[in-house]
Structure formats: structure tokens, C-alpha cells
PAFI-27023 format. One record per residue: chain; x, y, z of N, C-alpha, C in turn. Coordinates in pm, whole numbers. Last residue first. Layout:
(rec 'A', (X, Y, Z), (X, Y, Z), (X, Y, Z))
...
This chain:
(rec 'A', (1185, -2021, 1809), (1158, -1958, 1938), (1077, -2051, 2027))
(rec 'A', (1204, -2136, 1569), (1317, -2158, 1658), (1290, -2104, 1797))
(rec 'A', (997, -2065, 1406), (982, -2189, 1482), (1098, -2217, 1577))
(rec 'A', (855, -1773, 1356), (990, -1824, 1373), (984, -1947, 1465))
(rec 'A', (560, -1798, 1145), (629, -1772, 1273), (770, -1830, 1272))
(rec 'A', (581, -1697, 793), (543, -1789, 902), (609, -1746, 1032))
(rec 'A', (464, -1575, 492), (544, -1543, 610), (492, -1622, 728))
(rec 'A', (443, -1802, 220), (375, -1729, 327), (474, -1697, 438))
(rec 'A', (580, -1760, -114), (544, -1836, 5), (477, -1744, 106))
(rec 'A', (442, -1635, -424), (534, -1631, -312), (487, -1723, -201))
(rec 'A', (253, -1623, -619), (385, -1667, -660), (485, -1671, -546))
(rec 'A', (-67, -1756, -536), (34, -1651, -525), (168, -1708, -567))
(rec 'A', (-409, -1824, -489), (-289, -1846, -568), (-194, -1727, -553))
(rec 'A', (-539, -1865, -158), (-536, -1797, -288), (-403, -1821, -359))
(rec 'A', (-515, -1968, 96), (-545, -2061, -12), (-532, -1997, -152))
(rec 'A', (-472, -1741, 251), (-368, -1844, 245), (-389, -1935, 124))
(rec 'A', (-717, -1610, 214), (-593, -1545, 172), (-483, -1649, 156))
(rec 'A', (-887, -1791, 339), (-900, -1769, 194), (-776, -1700, 138))
(rec 'A', (-796, -1759, 604), (-784, -1889, 537), (-793, -1873, 385))
(rec 'A', (-866, -1492, 654), (-726, -1536, 663), (-706, -1665, 585))
(rec 'A', (-1143, -1511, 624), (-1067, -1419, 540), (-919, -1456, 539))
(rec 'A', (-1210, -1682, 829), (-1219, -1732, 693), (-1148, -1640, 594))
(rec 'A', (-1182, -1507, 1044), (-1093, -1623, 1033), (-1094, -1675, 890))
(rec 'A', (-1390, -1332, 985), (-1254, -1282, 994), (-1152, -1395, 980))
(rec 'A', (-1628, -1494, 986), (-1581, -1428, 863), (-1435, -1381, 870))
(rec 'A', (-1701, -1793, 1105), (-1628, -1676, 1153), (-1565, -1603, 1032))
(rec 'A', (-1804, -2033, 1033), (-1900, -1926, 1054), (-1833, -1798, 1106))
(rec 'A', (-1588, -2205, 1024), (-1659, -2177, 899), (-1755, -2060, 912))
(rec 'A', (-1402, -2299, 1204), (-1437, -2157, 1208), (-1510, -2115, 1081))
(rec 'A', (-1370, -2571, 1156), (-1402, -2527, 1292), (-1454, -2383, 1295))
(rec 'A', (-1302, -2582, 884), (-1421, -2650, 933), (-1466, -2593, 1068))
(rec 'A', (-1068, -2431, 877), (-1179, -2395, 789), (-1309, -2459, 835))
(rec 'A', (-904, -2572, 1052), (-949, -2438, 1089), (-1069, -2396, 1005))
(rec 'A', (-863, -2804, 900), (-925, -2813, 1032), (-981, -2678, 1075))
(rec 'A', (-732, -2696, 676), (-864, -2758, 660), (-935, -2772, 793))
(rec 'A', (-496, -2605, 802), (-582, -2512, 729), (-723, -2569, 715))
(rec 'A', (-390, -2842, 897), (-434, -2741, 994), (-524, -2638, 928))
(rec 'A', (-324, -2972, 658), (-424, -3031, 749), (-478, -2928, 846))
(rec 'A', (-127, -2798, 561), (-249, -2819, 484), (-360, -2878, 571))
(rec 'A', (71, -2831, 755), (5, -2701, 741), (-126, -2717, 666))
(rec 'A', (36, -3142, 939), (89, -3060, 830), (12, -2928, 823))
(rec 'A', (73, -3193, 1300), (17, -3212, 1167), (84, -3125, 1062))
(rec 'A', (162, -2948, 1544), (106, -3079, 1512), (50, -3081, 1370))
(rec 'A', (236, -2687, 1594), (340, -2781, 1551), (282, -2913, 1500))
(rec 'A', (26, -2417, 1465), (71, -2512, 1568), (178, -2603, 1510))
(rec 'A', (-100, -2227, 1311), (46, -2227, 1317), (100, -2311, 1433))
(rec 'A', (-375, -2270, 1333), (-312, -2265, 1200), (-161, -2283, 1208))
(rec 'A', (-419, -2252, 1612), (-443, -2378, 1540), (-368, -2379, 1406))
(rec 'A', (-355, -1988, 1662), (-279, -2094, 1731), (-298, -2228, 1662))
(rec 'A', (-553, -1864, 1502), (-411, -1846, 1472), (-328, -1958, 1536))
(rec 'A', (-783, -1934, 1641), (-762, -1987, 1506), (-616, -1975, 1466))
(rec 'A', (-740, -1785, 1872), (-751, -1930, 1881), (-727, -1994, 1745))
(rec 'A', (-743, -1529, 1764), (-620, -1578, 1827), (-623, -1731, 1841))
(rec 'A', (-1007, -1514, 1676), (-898, -1506, 1579), (-768, -1558, 1638))
(rec 'A', (-1141, -1526, 1920), (-1159, -1634, 1823), (-1048, -1632, 1718))
(rec 'A', (-1053, -1281, 2035), (-1028, -1409, 2103), (-1038, -1525, 2004))
(rec 'A', (-1156, -1093, 1855), (-1011, -1107, 1869), (-976, -1240, 1934))
(rec 'A', (-1432, -1128, 1896), (-1373, -1149, 1764), (-1223, -1174, 1774))
(rec 'A', (-1449, -1059, 2169), (-1486, -1194, 2125), (-1426, -1225, 1988))
(rec 'A', (-1374, -788, 2173), (-1291, -888, 2242), (-1322, -1029, 2194))
(rec 'A', (-1419, -630, 1845), (-1449, -655, 1986), (-1367, -771, 2041))
(rec 'A', (-1266, -376, 1655), (-1297, -519, 1666), (-1315, -554, 1814))
(rec 'A', (-1189, -106, 1635), (-1322, -139, 1684), (-1359, -285, 1683))
(rec 'A', (-937, -27, 1576), (-1035, -18, 1468), (-1170, -76, 1507))
(rec 'A', (-788, -78, 1802), (-805, 61, 1760), (-915, 77, 1657))
(rec 'A', (-789, -358, 1799), (-860, -285, 1905), (-887, -141, 1864))
(rec 'A', (-626, -404, 1575), (-764, -452, 1577), (-846, -378, 1681))
(rec 'A', (-381, -294, 1657), (-454, -235, 1545), (-600, -277, 1542))
(rec 'A', (-320, -476, 1862), (-337, -333, 1891), (-415, -264, 1781))
(rec 'A', (-298, -718, 1718), (-405, -700, 1817), (-427, -552, 1848))
(rec 'A', (-213, -859, 1471), (-200, -716, 1496), (-309, -673, 1594))
(rec 'A', (-90, -1180, 1577), (-190, -1094, 1515), (-165, -948, 1553))
(rec 'A', (252, -1280, 1531), (119, -1301, 1588), (19, -1219, 1509))
(rec 'A', (483, -1266, 1390), (493, -1255, 1535), (360, -1286, 1604))
(rec 'A', (637, -1404, 1119), (505, -1373, 1175), (513, -1378, 1327))
(rec 'A', (942, -1242, 1017), (864, -1360, 1054), (735, -1315, 1118))
(rec 'A', (1167, -1100, 776), (1052, -1090, 865), (990, -1226, 893))
(rec 'A', (1523, -1164, 797), (1399, -1151, 723), (1279, -1162, 818))
(rec 'A', (1435, -933, 1018), (1507, -934, 892), (1576, -1070, 879))
(rec 'A', (1127, -824, 1185), (1255, -893, 1171), (1312, -885, 1032))
(rec 'A', (772, -894, 1188), (888, -813, 1221), (1014, -893, 1193))
(rec 'A', (414, -873, 1162), (543, -931, 1123), (656, -834, 1157))
(rec 'A', (94, -964, 1228), (199, -875, 1276), (332, -940, 1243))
(rec 'A', (-216, -991, 1039), (-89, -1040, 1091), (3, -928, 1137))
(rec 'A', (-451, -929, 914), (-446, -911, 1059), (-313, -955, 1121))
(rec 'A', (-388, -1153, 644), (-466, -1044, 702), (-458, -1047, 854))
(rec 'A', (-41, -1268, 612), (-185, -1293, 628), (-258, -1166, 675))
(rec 'A', (194, -1189, 370), (156, -1169, 510), (4, -1183, 522))
(rec 'A', (434, -1353, 156), (301, -1297, 181), (271, -1291, 331))
(rec 'A', (788, -1265, 185), (677, -1359, 163), (545, -1294, 201))
(rec 'A', (970, -1078, 256), (991, -1144, 127), (881, -1244, 94))
(rec 'A', (1034, -794, 427), (927, -890, 402), (944, -948, 262))
(rec 'A', (1219, -673, 675), (1236, -711, 534), (1138, -823, 506))
(rec 'A', (1164, -404, 902), (1140, -543, 862), (1165, -559, 712))
(rec 'A', (1185, -147, 996), (1307, -211, 947), (1289, -358, 913))
(rec 'A', (891, -170, 1197), (999, -92, 1142), (1122, -175, 1110))
(rec 'A', (647, -426, 1111), (727, -347, 1204), (839, -272, 1132))
(rec 'A', (340, -421, 965), (478, -457, 938), (566, -366, 1024))
(rec 'A', (21, -543, 1011), (117, -445, 1059), (257, -500, 1035))
(rec 'A', (-297, -576, 838), (-166, -625, 882), (-78, -510, 928))
(rec 'A', (-544, -507, 733), (-520, -483, 875), (-386, -539, 926))
(rec 'A', (-531, -741, 460), (-597, -632, 531), (-557, -628, 679))
(rec 'A', (-200, -868, 359), (-345, -873, 381), (-398, -755, 461))
(rec 'A', (21, -826, 106), (4, -794, 247), (-146, -783, 272))
(rec 'A', (213, -1009, -129), (80, -965, -85), (83, -937, 66))
(rec 'A', (478, -938, -363), (433, -986, -232), (294, -930, -201))
(rec 'A', (614, -847, -587), (514, -953, -604), (465, -1011, -471))
(rec 'A', (916, -743, -417), (824, -741, -532), (735, -865, -535))
(rec 'A', (922, -701, -61), (976, -757, -185), (870, -755, -294))
(rec 'A', (919, -419, 130), (834, -528, 85), (885, -574, -52))
(rec 'A', (1076, -285, 414), (1085, -309, 269), (1003, -432, 234))
(rec 'A', (1092, -11, 650), (1057, -148, 613), (1061, -161, 461))
(rec 'A', (1137, 243, 740), (1249, 174, 675), (1219, 26, 653))
(rec 'A', (869, 230, 976), (976, 303, 910), (1087, 214, 858))
(rec 'A', (592, 2, 905), (682, 79, 989), (796, 141, 911))
(rec 'A', (283, 11, 754), (422, -30, 736), (510, 61, 820))
(rec 'A', (-44, -98, 794), (56, -3, 839), (194, -64, 818))
(rec 'A', (-360, -123, 630), (-227, -179, 654), (-134, -67, 699))
(rec 'A', (-623, -76, 547), (-584, -53, 686), (-451, -121, 722))
(rec 'A', (-640, -319, 280), (-690, -201, 350), (-638, -197, 494))
(rec 'A', (-338, -458, 123), (-480, -452, 156), (-519, -322, 224))
(rec 'A', (-119, -441, -143), (-138, -401, -5), (-288, -389, 22))
(rec 'A', (92, -606, -357), (-49, -583, -327), (-64, -557, -177))
(rec 'A', (356, -514, -580), (313, -550, -445), (164, -519, -430))
(rec 'A', (481, -446, -819), (370, -542, -820), (329, -591, -683))
(rec 'A', (808, -368, -691), (711, -374, -799), (604, -480, -778))
(rec 'A', (830, -283, -337), (882, -327, -466), (771, -335, -569))
(rec 'A', (801, -14, -121), (726, -122, -185), (792, -156, -318))
(rec 'A', (938, 104, 180), (959, 81, 37), (874, -37, -12))
(rec 'A', (956, 372, 413), (904, 239, 379), (905, 224, 227))
(rec 'A', (1036, 629, 488), (1126, 548, 405), (1081, 402, 389))
(rec 'A', (809, 653, 753), (925, 711, 686), (1012, 606, 616))
(rec 'A', (517, 445, 680), (600, 531, 763), (726, 572, 688))
(rec 'A', (222, 433, 517), (362, 399, 498), (445, 496, 581))
(rec 'A', (-101, 325, 571), (3, 416, 620), (141, 357, 589))
(rec 'A', (-421, 314, 419), (-288, 255, 433), (-189, 362, 479))
(rec 'A', (-690, 354, 346), (-645, 373, 485), (-512, 305, 513))
(rec 'A', (-727, 110, 81), (-768, 229, 153), (-706, 234, 293))
(rec 'A', (-450, -48, -101), (-588, -29, -58), (-613, 103, 11))
(rec 'A', (-255, -63, -393), (-259, -28, -251), (-402, 7, -211))
(rec 'A', (-65, -221, -609), (-208, -201, -587), (-226, -184, -436))
(rec 'A', (208, -146, -830), (155, -176, -697), (6, -145, -692))
(rec 'A', (325, -79, -1071), (220, -180, -1073), (167, -215, -935))
(rec 'A', (636, 43, -945), (547, 15, -1058), (450, -99, -1030))
(rec 'A', (644, 138, -591), (699, 105, -722), (591, 71, -823))
(rec 'A', (647, 385, -366), (554, 286, -422), (598, 259, -565))
(rec 'A', (821, 495, -82), (825, 469, -226), (726, 360, -262))
(rec 'A', (889, 763, 153), (833, 632, 118), (819, 620, -33))
(rec 'A', (984, 1013, 236), (1073, 922, 164), (1017, 787, 130))
(rec 'A', (759, 1060, 500), (879, 1108, 432), (957, 995, 364))
(rec 'A', (446, 877, 452), (539, 963, 523), (668, 982, 443))
(rec 'A', (131, 876, 348), (261, 830, 302), (367, 926, 357))
(rec 'A', (-182, 763, 402), (-85, 858, 457), (54, 803, 430))
(rec 'A', (-502, 743, 236), (-368, 695, 266), (-281, 805, 325))
(rec 'A', (-769, 784, 154), (-729, 809, 293), (-594, 749, 329))
(rec 'A', (-821, 537, -107), (-855, 658, -34), (-785, 664, 102))
(rec 'A', (-559, 366, -295), (-697, 395, -255), (-713, 527, -182))
(rec 'A', (-362, 353, -583), (-364, 379, -439), (-505, 422, -403))
(rec 'A', (-214, 173, -851), (-333, 227, -786), (-313, 243, -635))
(rec 'A', (-62, 182, -1164), (-37, 172, -1021), (-153, 241, -950))
(rec 'A', (-141, 26, -1469), (-174, 131, -1373), (-130, 92, -1232))
(rec 'A', (-83, -188, -1633), (-52, -54, -1682), (-70, 57, -1579))
(rec 'A', (87, -478, -1541), (-29, -393, -1511), (2, -251, -1554))
(rec 'A', (314, -541, -1800), (236, -598, -1689), (111, -517, -1667))
(rec 'A', (441, -402, -1992), (456, -548, -1997), (378, -617, -1885))
(rec 'A', (429, -135, -1949), (366, -184, -2071), (383, -335, -2089))
(rec 'A', (348, -60, -1602), (439, -88, -1714), (362, -136, -1835))
(rec 'A', (246, 213, -1381), (255, 74, -1425), (351, 59, -1542))
(rec 'A', (447, 474, -1215), (331, 418, -1285), (348, 270, -1314))
(rec 'A', (567, 539, -879), (591, 507, -1020), (465, 450, -1085))
(rec 'A', (621, 788, -639), (526, 689, -690), (554, 667, -839))
(rec 'A', (777, 905, -351), (795, 876, -493), (700, 764, -534))
(rec 'A', (816, 1172, -117), (748, 1049, -156), (760, 1032, -307))
(rec 'A', (929, 1409, -21), (1013, 1314, -95), (947, 1179, -121))
(rec 'A', (702, 1477, 246), (819, 1516, 167), (890, 1394, 105))
(rec 'A', (381, 1306, 216), (477, 1394, 279), (603, 1407, 193))
(rec 'A', (69, 1295, 105), (201, 1251, 62), (303, 1350, 118))
(rec 'A', (-250, 1187, 184), (-145, 1281, 218), (-10, 1220, 180))
(rec 'A', (-578, 1163, 38), (-447, 1107, 69), (-348, 1219, 100))
(rec 'A', (-840, 1217, -45), (-798, 1248, 93), (-666, 1181, 133))
(rec 'A', (-903, 958, -291), (-929, 1087, -227), (-866, 1093, -87))
(rec 'A', (-669, 773, -497), (-801, 806, -445), (-806, 942, -377))
(rec 'A', (-487, 764, -797), (-485, 785, -652), (-623, 829, -607))
(rec 'A', (-324, 601, -1050), (-455, 645, -1005), (-457, 648, -853))
(rec 'A', (-88, 633, -1308), (-110, 623, -1164), (-251, 673, -1135))
(rec 'A', (10, 458, -1614), (-18, 572, -1528), (-36, 537, -1382))
(rec 'A', (63, 406, -1965), (76, 363, -1827), (56, 483, -1735))
(rec 'A', (-12, 344, -2258), (-55, 452, -2170), (-52, 401, -2026))
(rec 'A', (270, 232, -2460), (144, 217, -2389), (114, 336, -2299))
(rec 'A', (632, 212, -2406), (510, 227, -2484), (386, 216, -2397))
(rec 'A', (858, 157, -2264), (825, 297, -2286), (700, 319, -2367))
(rec 'A', (914, -101, -2195), (967, -51, -2321), (937, 94, -2350))
(rec 'A', (1019, -261, -1909), (928, -159, -1961), (988, -94, -2085))
(rec 'A', (1220, -411, -1808), (1136, -473, -1911), (1042, -372, -1975))
(rec 'A', (1335, -268, -1605), (1410, -278, -1730), (1329, -341, -1842))
(rec 'A', (1176, -43, -1416), (1161, -181, -1459), (1226, -191, -1596))
(rec 'A', (1100, 201, -1276), (1234, 139, -1268), (1222, -10, -1297))
(rec 'A', (882, 396, -1489), (909, 300, -1381), (1050, 243, -1389))
(rec 'A', (893, 750, -1562), (902, 610, -1605), (942, 514, -1491))
(rec 'A', (682, 949, -1337), (796, 933, -1426), (819, 784, -1455))
(rec 'A', (477, 970, -1149), (444, 957, -1290), (560, 943, -1385))
(rec 'A', (577, 1197, -891), (489, 1091, -939), (486, 1091, -1091))
(rec 'A', (726, 1323, -603), (745, 1297, -746), (658, 1179, -787))
(rec 'A', (766, 1577, -361), (689, 1460, -406), (704, 1448, -558))
(rec 'A', (890, 1810, -282), (973, 1704, -341), (896, 1575, -370))
(rec 'A', (653, 1915, -31), (769, 1938, -118), (844, 1811, -157))
(rec 'A', (330, 1733, -40), (431, 1819, 21), (556, 1830, -69))
(rec 'A', (-1, 1724, -125), (132, 1678, -165), (235, 1780, -116))
(rec 'A', (-320, 1613, -40), (-215, 1712, -13), (-80, 1652, -45))
(rec 'A', (-651, 1577, -176), (-519, 1524, -145), (-420, 1638, -123))
(rec 'A', (-911, 1640, -258), (-870, 1666, -119), (-738, 1600, -81))
(rec 'A', (-968, 1392, -514), (-1001, 1515, -443), (-940, 1519, -303))
(rec 'A', (-694, 1209, -671), (-831, 1235, -631), (-847, 1361, -548))
(rec 'A', (-490, 1226, -950), (-492, 1242, -805), (-633, 1283, -765))
(rec 'A', (-341, 1057, -1207), (-470, 1110, -1160), (-470, 1110, -1007))
(rec 'A', (-112, 1071, -1459), (-125, 1064, -1315), (-254, 1132, -1273))
(rec 'A', (41, 998, -1708), (-103, 990, -1686), (-127, 965, -1536))
(rec 'A', (325, 1225, -1673), (256, 1107, -1724), (106, 1114, -1699))
(rec 'A', (399, 1393, -1359), (410, 1374, -1503), (330, 1252, -1543))
(rec 'A', (482, 1629, -1113), (389, 1526, -1157), (395, 1516, -1308))
(rec 'A', (654, 1752, -843), (666, 1724, -986), (577, 1605, -1022))
(rec 'A', (663, 2021, -612), (604, 1892, -649), (617, 1873, -799))
(rec 'A', (739, 2265, -492), (841, 2176, -548), (788, 2034, -575))
(rec 'A', (470, 2281, -245), (576, 2343, -326), (667, 2234, -381))
(rec 'A', (200, 2177, -207), (260, 2278, -120), (370, 2354, -193))
(rec 'A', (-88, 2133, -363), (53, 2101, -385), (133, 2211, -316))
(rec 'A', (-403, 2016, -293), (-306, 2119, -257), (-166, 2065, -278))
(rec 'A', (-731, 1976, -428), (-594, 1925, -409), (-501, 2041, -378))
(rec 'A', (-990, 2058, -482), (-929, 2097, -354), (-795, 2028, -326))
(rec 'A', (-1069, 1804, -714), (-1107, 1925, -642), (-1031, 1938, -510))
(rec 'A', (-783, 1637, -868), (-921, 1651, -824), (-944, 1778, -744))
(rec 'A', (-581, 1662, -1149), (-589, 1689, -1005), (-735, 1711, -967))
(rec 'A', (-409, 1485, -1391), (-541, 1530, -1348), (-541, 1546, -1197))
(rec 'A', (-162, 1501, -1649), (-195, 1499, -1507), (-338, 1551, -1485))
(rec 'A', (-47, 1519, -1897), (-140, 1409, -1872), (-193, 1403, -1731))
(rec 'A', (133, 1735, -1896), (7, 1747, -1970), (-93, 1635, -1941))
(rec 'A', (277, 1800, -1565), (276, 1762, -1705), (137, 1757, -1765))
(rec 'A', (386, 2046, -1350), (272, 1958, -1377), (266, 1930, -1526))
(rec 'A', (590, 2146, -1096), (589, 2120, -1239), (484, 2014, -1267))
(rec 'A', (635, 2414, -855), (578, 2285, -894), (583, 2272, -1047))
(rec 'A', (722, 2659, -753), (818, 2571, -820), (765, 2428, -844))
(rec 'A', (473, 2714, -501), (593, 2755, -573), (672, 2638, -633))
(rec 'A', (154, 2532, -543), (249, 2622, -479), (374, 2648, -562))
(rec 'A', (-170, 2522, -631), (-40, 2477, -677), (64, 2578, -631))
(rec 'A', (-484, 2417, -538), (-377, 2511, -504), (-243, 2451, -545))
(rec 'A', (-818, 2400, -663), (-684, 2342, -655), (-583, 2452, -623))
(rec 'A', (-1083, 2473, -696), (-1012, 2514, -574), (-879, 2441, -555))
(rec 'A', (-1175, 2205, -912), (-1209, 2330, -844), (-1124, 2350, -719))
(rec 'A', (-907, 2045, -1100), (-1039, 2058, -1043), (-1059, 2191, -973))
(rec 'A', (-734, 2044, -1402), (-732, 2089, -1264), (-875, 2107, -1214))
(rec 'A', (-547, 1874, -1632), (-684, 1897, -1587), (-684, 1927, -1438))
(rec 'A', (-308, 1991, -1872), (-337, 1930, -1742), (-478, 1967, -1699))
(rec 'A', (-260, 2142, -2095), (-348, 2027, -2111), (-374, 1953, -1980))
(rec 'A', (-76, 2333, -2022), (-212, 2378, -2054), (-310, 2262, -2067))
(rec 'A', (130, 2253, -1745), (96, 2234, -1886), (-50, 2272, -1910))
(rec 'A', (275, 2469, -1527), (159, 2381, -1541), (123, 2373, -1690))
(rec 'A', (511, 2563, -1310), (495, 2535, -1453), (385, 2431, -1468))
(rec 'A', (536, 2831, -1067), (498, 2694, -1105), (485, 2684, -1257))
(rec 'A', (574, 3095, -1005), (693, 3016, -1036), (662, 2874, -1080))
(rec 'A', (318, 3196, -939), (384, 3238, -1064), (506, 3156, -1103))
(rec 'A', (92, 2940, -826), (201, 3033, -796), (273, 3072, -926))
(rec 'A', (-245, 2922, -877), (-117, 2873, -927), (-11, 2979, -898))
(rec 'A', (-561, 2824, -785), (-453, 2914, -749), (-320, 2853, -791))
(rec 'A', (-883, 2819, -925), (-754, 2751, -913), (-647, 2855, -883))
(rec 'A', (-1205, 2859, -766), (-1098, 2900, -856), (-975, 2816, -830))
(rec 'A', (-1538, 2940, -698), (-1439, 2833, -704), (-1332, 2872, -806))
């Protein structure tokens, strides 16, 4: 087991490199950086600050991580950083910022993520496992992304927004409010189009589960009664349905933003 470093790369002596790491031409690695086993930096990658990258990750040219966050409140103090899980892929020009000294100190990304060309994860974001950001998708500061979420190309998520598990955000959507788990949103500004049925089928949810979730969705976002009444009705009717209750618990959870709703004009 050995580390391979191209002669043109600059690697600080205090950086921690795992077994079989490959660092390609013209990469720059700062002293606080940790690379897990078998990480591959193709070329022209720049990593700084307290940035930890898990095993088996691949970083393509012009990836940049760990430089000061774009938050004017950040004073430059504290040990802020980035923590990335295993088996993630970061394509060309991906940019990840660390946390801040006035909020969450660490920006986190889970396992098995795929971040396409030009996508951006801002300060303090918390991103789950198996997340895909398509080309130039943008996350504002302090965004929370659940597991198995897909963001379409050139979509933008407003700061402090939550995106639930298995949600799908369509290309060029502008999301300014929370998105329920399993939701499908599109538009500018984005509205809730329904459930992410294609994604559910691809991930092995069976027809009965999807049918019950669609029935619950129709109840939650019907025209009759108040939203609060419909939430309580759905909670009683689907108390034994874990997927439906996950949506309801997400809606009930405290958040500083409103919820993305269907377009009632349609």
C-alpha cells in the first residue's frame, strides 16, 4: 500500500493521507486536510482547512473545498471544516464550503453522493447519503438534504431550507420553502407537483406502498378543511403507515420556513 503524488502537486507535510491515495498533477492540499484510503484526486484539485474526505472518493479537476465560507457573519475564528463520507464522486468545478464560527462549525456530506459539474454546497449544509446534485445545482447556507435526494440541473435551494428523503427537485427549480419527503417539486418559484413516483419505483418501493402514499398525499393537499385539520386526519388514518407518518412528522417538525405546496391555480 502506497501513496502516489504527482511531482507538480503541492501537499503539506501535515496533511493526513490514507493508504493507496492518488494525487494527480497540480493539486494543492493544505495542512488540515485528511484523505481516506484509496481517494483519487484526478488533477488541479484544491483542498484546504479542516477538510476530511472519506475512503474511495474521487475528485475531478477544479474541485475546491475548505476555503472560507461566503457568510459575512463568519469572523474567521474557530475550527470550522467539512466532513465527507465514503464513495462520493465530485465532478469538475464542484465547490464545498465549511461551516462557520457563528453557526454550525461543520458542513457534512454523507456516503455515496454524486456531485455533477459546477454544483455548490454552501456553509453549514447537512447532506445525507445517496444524494445527487446535477450540473450547477446550488445549495444555500444551512440547507438540510435528506437521503436519496436528487436535484436537477441549475436548480437552487434557498438557505435554511429542508429537503426530505427521496425528494426530487426538477431542473431549474427555485426552492424557497421546505419539501416533504418523497415529494416532486418544479417551477420558479417551485411548487409541489406530487410524489416522486419514478424515484420510489427505482428504489424498490412496492405498488401498495406507493398507492397508500398517493392517497395520503391527496388527503393532505385537498381543498376541504384547513391544512392543520387535514394533517391530523391523515395522522389518524395512516398511523400504521411508516412512510406516510414520515411525511407528517416532517411537516410537523419545527422549521424557519414554510412548506412547498401544490399550485392551487391549476
